[in-house]
C-alpha positions, 0 to 999 in steps of 0.5 A, a space after each residue: 806815118 800811121 796814127 796811133 789807135 785811139 784808146 778804147 773806152 772802158 765798158 760799164 762792168 770794167 769801169 765798176 771794177 776799176 772804181 771798186 779797186 780804186 776805192 779799196 786801194 785809196 781806203 788803205 792809203 788813207 789808213 796808212 796816212 792816218 798812221 803817220 799822224 794819229 799818235 802825234 797828238 797822243 804822245 804827251 798823254 802817252 808819256 805822262 801815263 807811262 812816265 816816258 820822256 820825250 826821247 822815248 815816246 817820240 819812237 812811236 813816230 820815229 819807229 813807224 818811219 824806221 819800219 817804213 824806210 827799212 821795208 821800202 827797198 825790200 818791198 819790191 823784191 817781196 812783191 816780185 817773188 810772191 806777187 802784188 796781191 799776196 803781199 798787199 793782203 798779207 801786209 793788211 792782215 799783219 797791220 791789223 794784228 799789230 794794231 791790236 797788239 799795240 793797243 793792248 800792250 803794257 810794254 813800251 818796247 812792244 808799243 814801239 815794235 808794233 809801230 815799226 811793224 805797221 810802218 813796214 806794212 805801210 811800206 808794202 801797201 802804199 807802193 803796191 797800191 800805186 803799182 796795182 793802179 798803173 798795171 790795171 787802169 788804162 794809160 791816159 786820162 783814166 790812169 791820171 784820174 786814178 793816181 790823182 784820187 789815190 794821192 788825194 786820199 793819202 794827203 787827206 789821211 794825215 789831216 784825218 789822223 790828227 782829228 781822230 787822234 784828238 777825239 780818241 786820245 780824249 777817251 784813251 790813247 790806246 784807241 789810237 792804236 786799236 781803231 785801225 784794226 777793224 777798218 783794215 780787216 774790212 778792207 782786207 775782206 773786200 780786197 780778197 774779192 777785188 784785188 787782181 792777181 798780177 803775177 810775179 814781176 822782175 824786181 827793180 835794180 838799184 844802179 850807179 846811174 841812179 846815184 849820179 842822177 842830179 834831179 833824183 839826188 836833189 829831190 831825195 835830199 830836199 824831201 828828206 829835209 822837208 819831211 824831217 823838219 816837218 815832223 820834228 816841228 810838229 813834235 815840238 809844237 805838240 808838246 808846247 801846246 800840252 806843256 805850256 798852254 795845258 790844252 786838251 787833245 782836241 785843242 792840240 789837234 785843231 791847232 795843228 791843222 794849219 800845217 796839213 790842210 794846205 797840202 790836202 787842198 792843193 793836191 788836186 791842182 798840183 799837176 797844173 801848178 807844176 806844169 805852169 811853174 816847173 818843179 824847181 821854183 816850187 821846191 825852192 819856194 817851199 824850202 824858203 817858206 819852211 825855213 822862214 817858219 822855223 826861224 820865226 819860232 826859233 826867235 820866240 821859242 817860248 811863245 806867249 800865245 798860239 796866234 802870235 807864236 805857233 800859228 804863223 809858223 804852222 801856216 808857213 810850214 803848211 804852205 811849204 808842204 803845199 808848194 813842194 810835196 808834189 813837185 819833189 815827187 815829180 822831180 825825183 823821176 823827171 830825168 830818170 829813164 823809164 826802165 829805172 823809175 821802178 827803182 828810183 821811186 823806192 829810193 826816193 821814198 826811203 830818203 823821205 822817211 829817213 828824214 824823219 828817222 834822223 830828225 825826230 830822235 835828234 830833236 827829242 834828245 836836244 829837248 830832253 837833255 838840253 833843257 829847252 826848246 831853243 837847241 831843238 829848234 836850232 837843229 831844225 832850222 839848220 836842217 831847214 837851211 840845208 834844204 834851202 841850199 839843196 833847192 837853190 842848187 837845183 835852180 842854178 843847175 842850168 839844165 831844163 826842168 822837166 815836169 812829168 805830170 802823170 803817165 803822159 809825155 813829159 813837158 819841157 820847161 825852162 830852168 828858172 
């Protein structure tokens, strides 16, 4: 048997070009992740300023998720027809324009529409960015390092969005809409010089085989419940901190950090953890931690203090994200044939976003029309219980768990 040729090291100019590209793509990933959280802290102040109910104002978050979910399945067809580079750059330009339109809007409908449009743009740039990395960075350690950096920036962006929201909302909630515009334009101008033209590609096809893939289905359902309950719980905690404790924006932002910092810190070690424990154990542990946090707040829906009421729940939810987020992403494709992974990933990501699209309006409707946090928290806890059920089903499937960490070969692990 002949040995495979050793990977050739990149030349200095090639390495510089790769890192420039990664810097642009990661910068845009940060911007996309910021958009998920940047309006969260501002929601109570937007509602008070414009006389909007929680039901209406939550669409500024739910609308972004809806636009993201709607474009995820259409995005691969667009990039296949017009190319990754063109779609990526156009999406960045539209993203900047929508930021300005939302920041200057006097109409609630236009505010929400701008968020839906930005969600659609993020659904183009995030997967396209990952595709550009996998098509331009050599396989093996260089590509794994690039994907790790890209993922780390995305996880850190959510935390950064909360902190920025706390600062910007203190000046005016409109800045949470406006500030991404100049950053997106800077990335666009630089991207014109750095992002390569990869040509047109064959669009991935959704097949019945994907719907029958147990690991993909369980990962999608588990991620949908985790993401949906996470977003809904943060919405409830934000309004509790504003209405019950009378906190300022920066105080609310700092209070929410225990729910997101663990994920950002754990991303660099996610591959090692999955390689050691497998995806199923981590997913089950994460689902149980999230459910415990939800039950804890359900028992005390009107906490007397942050330290004794909200903080334990946020710590448990943050631990759940750190345990499950990467494991769910890996489980989604671990049993999918290589030729079908390009279709499996958008399907999984659509499920993730639909969790927020469903849970946010449901939670807000219960909070608005049933006069209290307990009904809304009960709905969140029931969804969390469903997530535990899905996770337990995965651990009892009797099939070996396969942890695919990065582009290299898959690592077989025994089922827990």
